DSSP file (Angstrom, degrees, kcal/mol; ACC not computed):
  #  RESIDUE AA STRUCTURE BP1 BP2  ACC     N-H-->O    O-->H-N    N-H-->O    O-->H-N    TCO  KAPPA ALPHA  PHI   PSI    X-CA   Y-CA   Z-CA
    1    1 A X              0   0    0      0, 0.0     2,-0.2     0, 0.0     8,-0.1   0.000 360.0 360.0 360.0 130.5    6.7   41.0  -10.7
    2    2 A X        -     0   0    0      6,-0.1     2,-0.5     2,-0.0     5,-0.1  -0.510 360.0-153.7 -78.2 144.2    7.3   44.8  -10.7
    3    3 A X    >   -     0   0    0      3,-0.3     3,-1.8     4,-0.2     2,-0.1  -0.978  56.3 -40.3-120.8 128.0    4.9   47.1   -8.9
    4    4 A X  T 3  S-     0   0    0     -2,-0.5    -2,-0.0     1,-0.3     0, 0.0  -0.355 123.8 -20.1  60.1-129.0    4.4   50.7   -9.9
    5    5 A X  T 3  S+     0   0    0     -2,-0.1    -1,-0.3     2,-0.0     2,-0.2   0.535 108.4 110.6 -91.2  -7.4    7.7   52.2  -10.9
    6    6 A X    <   -     0   0    0     -3,-1.8    -3,-0.3     1,-0.1     3,-0.1  -0.473  63.5-133.9 -72.3 135.2    9.9   49.7   -9.1
    7    7 A X    >   -     0   0    0     -2,-0.2     3,-2.1     1,-0.2     4,-0.3  -0.300  41.2 -68.1 -80.3 170.2   11.9   47.4  -11.4
    8    8 A X  T 3  S+     0   0    0      1,-0.3    -1,-0.2     2,-0.1    -6,-0.1  -0.356 124.0  13.6 -57.6 133.0   12.2   43.7  -10.9
    9    9 A X  T 3> S+     0   0    0     -8,-0.1     4,-2.5    -3,-0.1    -1,-0.3   0.468  88.1 123.0  80.9   1.4   14.2   42.9   -7.8
   10   10 A X  H <> S+     0   0    0     -3,-2.1     4,-2.3     2,-0.2     5,-0.1   0.894  74.4  48.7 -64.1 -39.9   14.0   46.5   -6.4
   11   11 A X  H  > S+     0   0    0     -4,-0.3     4,-2.2     2,-0.2    -1,-0.2   0.926 111.9  49.1 -66.4 -43.6   12.4   45.4   -3.2
   12   12 A X  H  > S+     0   0    0      1,-0.2     4,-2.5     2,-0.2    -2,-0.2   0.917 111.3  49.8 -60.8 -43.2   15.0   42.7   -2.7
   13   13 A X  H  X S+     0   0    0     -4,-2.5     4,-2.6     1,-0.2    -1,-0.2   0.885 108.9  52.3 -64.2 -38.7   17.8   45.2   -3.4
   14   14 A X  H  X S+     0   0    0     -4,-2.3     4,-2.1     2,-0.2    -1,-0.2   0.907 110.2  48.5 -64.0 -41.1   16.3   47.7   -0.9
   15   15 A X  H  X S+     0   0    0     -4,-2.2     4,-2.2     2,-0.2    -2,-0.2   0.933 112.3  48.4 -63.2 -46.3   16.2   44.9    1.8
   16   16 A X  H  X S+     0   0    0     -4,-2.5     4,-2.5     1,-0.2    -2,-0.2   0.890 110.9  50.8 -62.6 -39.8   19.9   44.0    1.1
   17   17 A X  H  X S+     0   0    0     -4,-2.6     4,-2.3     2,-0.2    -1,-0.2   0.888 109.1  51.4 -64.2 -39.2   20.9   47.6    1.2
   18   18 A X  H  X S+     0   0    0     -4,-2.1     4,-2.1     2,-0.2    -2,-0.2   0.898 110.5  48.6 -63.9 -40.7   19.2   48.1    4.5
   19   19 A X  H  X S+     0   0    0     -4,-2.2     4,-2.5     2,-0.2    -2,-0.2   0.926 110.3  51.1 -65.2 -44.3   21.0   45.0    5.9
   20   20 A X  H  X S+     0   0    0     -4,-2.5     4,-2.3     1,-0.2    -2,-0.2   0.909 110.3  49.7 -58.8 -42.7   24.3   46.3    4.6
   21   21 A X  H  X S+     0   0    0     -4,-2.3     4,-2.3     2,-0.2    -1,-0.2   0.906 110.9  49.3 -62.6 -42.2   23.7   49.7    6.3
   22   22 A X  H  X S+     0   0    0     -4,-2.1     4,-2.2     2,-0.2    -2,-0.2   0.896 110.8  49.7 -65.6 -40.6   22.8   48.0    9.6
   23   23 A X  H  X S+     0   0    0     -4,-2.5     4,-2.4     2,-0.2    -1,-0.2   0.913 110.6  50.3 -64.5 -42.3   26.0   45.8    9.5
   24   24 A X  H  X S+     0   0    0     -4,-2.3     4,-1.9     2,-0.2    -2,-0.2   0.904 110.1  49.7 -63.6 -41.5   28.1   48.9    8.8
   25   25 A X  H  X S+     0   0    0     -4,-2.3     4,-1.1     1,-0.2    -1,-0.2   0.905 111.0  50.3 -62.6 -40.8   26.6   50.8   11.7
   26   26 A X  H  < S+     0   0    0     -4,-2.2     3,-0.5     1,-0.2     4,-0.5   0.905 108.9  51.4 -64.4 -41.1   27.2   47.8   14.0
   27   27 A X  H >< S+     0   0    0     -4,-2.4     3,-1.1     1,-0.2    -1,-0.2   0.877 105.6  55.5 -63.6 -36.9   30.8   47.6   12.8
   28   28 A X  H 3< S+     0   0    0     -4,-1.9    -1,-0.2     1,-0.2    -2,-0.2   0.773 105.2  53.8 -66.7 -24.9   31.3   51.3   13.6
   29   29 A X  T 3< S+     0   0    0     -4,-1.1    -1,-0.2    -3,-0.5    -2,-0.2   0.534  85.5 105.5 -87.4  -6.7   30.1   50.6   17.2
   30   30 A X  S <  S-     0   0    0     -3,-1.1    26,-0.0    -4,-0.5    -3,-0.0  -0.447  84.5 -98.4 -70.5 146.3   32.7   47.9   17.8
   31   31 A X        +     0   0    0     -2,-0.1     2,-0.3     1,-0.0    26,-0.2  -0.320  49.9 177.4 -60.8 147.5   35.6   48.8   20.0
   32   32 A X        +     0   0    0     24,-0.4    24,-0.1     2,-0.1     2,-0.1  -0.919  34.1  38.2-144.9 171.6   38.8   49.7   18.1
   33   33 A X  S    S-     0   0    0     -2,-0.3     2,-0.2     2,-0.0    24,-0.1  -0.296 105.2 -12.3  79.2-169.0   42.2   50.9   18.8
   34   34 A X  S    S-     0   0    0     22,-0.1    -2,-0.1    21,-0.1     2,-0.1  -0.430  70.4-140.6 -69.0 135.1   44.3   49.8   21.7
   35   35 A X        -     0   0    0     -2,-0.2     2,-0.3    16,-0.1    23,-0.2  -0.281  15.1-114.4 -84.1 176.3   42.4   47.8   24.3
   36   36 A X        -     0   0    0     21,-2.5     3,-0.1     1,-0.1    -1,-0.1  -0.811   3.9-149.9-111.6 153.4   42.9   48.0   28.1
   37   37 A X  S    S+     0   0    0     -2,-0.3     9,-3.1     1,-0.1     2,-0.4   0.644  90.8  46.0 -90.9 -19.1   44.2   45.3   30.5
   38   38 A X  B    S-A   45   0A   0      7,-0.3     7,-0.2    22,-0.0    -1,-0.1  -0.971  98.4-101.3-125.5 142.3   42.0   46.8   33.2
   39   39 A X     >  -     0   0    0      5,-3.4     4,-1.3    -2,-0.4    20,-0.2  -0.320  19.9-143.3 -61.1 133.6   38.3   47.8   33.0
   40   40 A X  T  4 S+     0   0    0     18,-2.6    -1,-0.1     1,-0.2    19,-0.1   0.645  98.2  46.0 -74.5 -12.9   37.8   51.5   32.6
   41   41 A X  T  4 S+     0   0    0     17,-0.3    -1,-0.2     3,-0.1    18,-0.1   0.901 132.3   8.1 -90.7 -53.0   34.7   51.3   34.8
   42   42 A X  T  4 S-     0   0    0      2,-0.1    -2,-0.1     3,-0.0     3,-0.1   0.586  88.9-123.4-111.9 -13.0   35.6   49.2   37.8
   43   43 A X     <  +     0   0    0     -4,-1.3    -3,-0.1     1,-0.3     3,-0.1   0.431  60.9 142.2  84.4  -1.5   39.4   48.7   37.4
   44   44 A X        -     0   0    0     -6,-0.1    -5,-3.4     1,-0.1    -1,-0.3  -0.359  61.6 -91.5 -70.5 154.4   39.2   44.9   37.4
   45   45 A X  B     -A   38   0A   0     -7,-0.2     2,-0.6    -3,-0.1    -7,-0.3  -0.415  35.2-131.7 -65.3 137.6   41.5   42.9   35.1
   46   46 A X        -     0   0    0     -9,-3.1     5,-0.1    -2,-0.1    14,-0.1  -0.842  31.5-108.6 -93.2 124.5   40.1   42.1   31.7
   47   47 A X     >  -     0   0    0     -2,-0.6     4,-2.1     1,-0.1     3,-0.3  -0.183  19.3-128.6 -54.1 138.3   40.6   38.5   30.8
   48   48 A X  H  > S+     0   0    0      1,-0.2     4,-2.3     2,-0.2     5,-0.2   0.866 108.5  55.8 -59.2 -39.0   43.2   37.9   28.1
   49   49 A X  H  > S+     0   0    0      1,-0.2     4,-2.0     2,-0.2    -1,-0.2   0.887 107.8  49.5 -62.8 -37.4   40.9   35.7   26.0
   50   50 A X  H  > S+     0   0    0     -3,-0.3     4,-2.5     2,-0.2    -2,-0.2   0.914 110.1  50.5 -65.6 -43.0   38.4   38.6   26.0
   51   51 A X  H  < S+     0   0    0     -4,-2.1     6,-0.3     1,-0.2    -2,-0.2   0.861 112.2  47.4 -64.5 -35.5   41.1   41.1   24.9
   52   52 A X  H  < S+     0   0    0     -4,-2.3     3,-0.3    -5,-0.2    -1,-0.2   0.869 114.6  46.1 -71.9 -36.4   42.1   38.7   22.1
   53   53 A X  H  < S+     0   0    0     -4,-2.0     2,-0.6     1,-0.2    -2,-0.2   0.853 119.4  39.1 -75.3 -35.3   38.6   38.2   20.9
   54   54 A X  S >< S-     0   0    0     -4,-2.5     3,-1.8    -5,-0.2    -1,-0.2  -0.841  80.6-149.5-121.9  93.6   37.5   41.9   21.0
   55   55 A X  T 3  S+     0   0    0     -2,-0.6   -21,-0.1     1,-0.3    -3,-0.1  -0.379  85.2  19.6 -61.1 133.7   40.3   44.2   19.8
   56   56 A X  T 3  S+     0   0    0      1,-0.2   -24,-0.4    -5,-0.2    -1,-0.3   0.590  84.5 167.2  84.0  10.9   40.0   47.5   21.6
   57   57 A X    <   +     0   0    0     -3,-1.8   -21,-2.5    -6,-0.3    -1,-0.2  -0.317  13.3 174.0 -62.6 139.9   37.9   46.2   24.5
   58   58 A X        +     0   0    0    -23,-0.2   -18,-2.6     1,-0.1     2,-0.4   0.461  55.1  63.0-125.8  -8.3   37.7   48.6   27.4
   59   59 A X  S    S-     0   0    0    -20,-0.2    -1,-0.1   -19,-0.1   -20,-0.1  -0.927  76.2-120.8-123.2 146.1   35.2   47.0   29.8
   60   60 A X     >  -     0   0    0     -2,-0.4     4,-2.4     1,-0.1     5,-0.2  -0.287  41.6 -98.9 -71.4 169.5   35.3   43.7   31.7
   61   61 A X  H  > S+     0   0    0      1,-0.2     4,-2.5     2,-0.2     5,-0.2   0.897 121.8  50.6 -61.0 -43.2   32.6   41.2   31.0
   62   62 A X  H  > S+     0   0    0      1,-0.2     4,-2.1     2,-0.2    -1,-0.2   0.925 112.9  45.0 -63.2 -44.9   30.5   42.2   34.1
   63   63 A X  H  > S+     0   0    0      2,-0.2     4,-2.5     1,-0.2    -1,-0.2   0.873 112.1  52.9 -67.2 -36.1   30.6   45.9   33.3
   64   64 A X  H  X S+     0   0    0     -4,-2.4     4,-2.5     2,-0.2    -2,-0.2   0.919 109.4  49.0 -63.7 -43.4   29.8   45.2   29.6
   65   65 A X  H  X S+     0   0    0     -4,-2.5     4,-2.4     2,-0.2    -2,-0.2   0.920 112.0  48.5 -60.8 -43.8   26.8   43.2   30.6
   66   66 A X  H  X S+     0   0    0     -4,-2.1     4,-2.4     2,-0.2    -2,-0.2   0.908 111.1  50.5 -63.6 -42.4   25.6   46.0   32.9
   67   67 A X  H  X S+     0   0    0     -4,-2.5     4,-2.2     1,-0.2    -2,-0.2   0.923 112.4  46.3 -61.0 -45.7   26.1   48.6   30.2
   68   68 A X  H  X S+     0   0    0     -4,-2.5     4,-2.3     2,-0.2    -2,-0.2   0.873 111.1  52.7 -66.7 -37.3   24.1   46.5   27.7
   69   69 A X  H  X S+     0   0    0     -4,-2.4     4,-2.2     2,-0.2    -2,-0.2   0.922 110.7  47.1 -62.7 -44.5   21.3   45.9   30.2
   70   70 A X  H  X S+     0   0    0     -4,-2.4     4,-2.1     2,-0.2    -2,-0.2   0.891 111.5  50.7 -65.2 -39.5   21.0   49.6   30.9
   71   71 A X  H  X S+     0   0    0     -4,-2.2     4,-1.4     1,-0.2    -1,-0.2   0.902 110.1  50.5 -63.4 -40.2   20.9   50.4   27.2
   72   72 A X  H  < S+     0   0    0     -4,-2.3     4,-0.5     1,-0.2    -2,-0.2   0.909 110.1  49.5 -64.5 -42.6   18.2   47.8   26.7
   73   73 A X  H >< S+     0   0    0     -4,-2.2     3,-1.0     1,-0.2    -1,-0.2   0.884 109.3  52.2 -64.3 -38.7   16.1   49.3   29.5
   74   74 A X  H 3< S+     0   0    0     -4,-2.1    -1,-0.2     1,-0.2    -2,-0.2   0.791 105.0  56.2 -68.0 -27.0   16.5   52.8   28.1
   75   75 A X  T 3<        0   0    0     -4,-1.4    -1,-0.2     1,-0.2    -2,-0.2   0.574 360.0 360.0 -83.2  -7.4   15.3   51.6   24.7
   76   76 A X    <         0   0    0     -3,-1.0    -1,-0.2    -4,-0.5    -2,-0.1   0.492 360.0 360.0 -77.3 360.0   12.0   50.2   26.0
């Protein structure tokens, strides 16, 4: 049922557009380009499986976890 000036399915389309925008922003934040074999933060070796799974990875798993933890704390 249409509400006001919105056509049928307008709300659904707005939700889908919002999801598409969020996915695109997330993709832009993914690492890209050549990855590193050693972490740019601590210098430890980055596991080969991690480098294969995440193209352009620049942090080891421990430093990535710490970075995400700090980002989460700042957003509170």
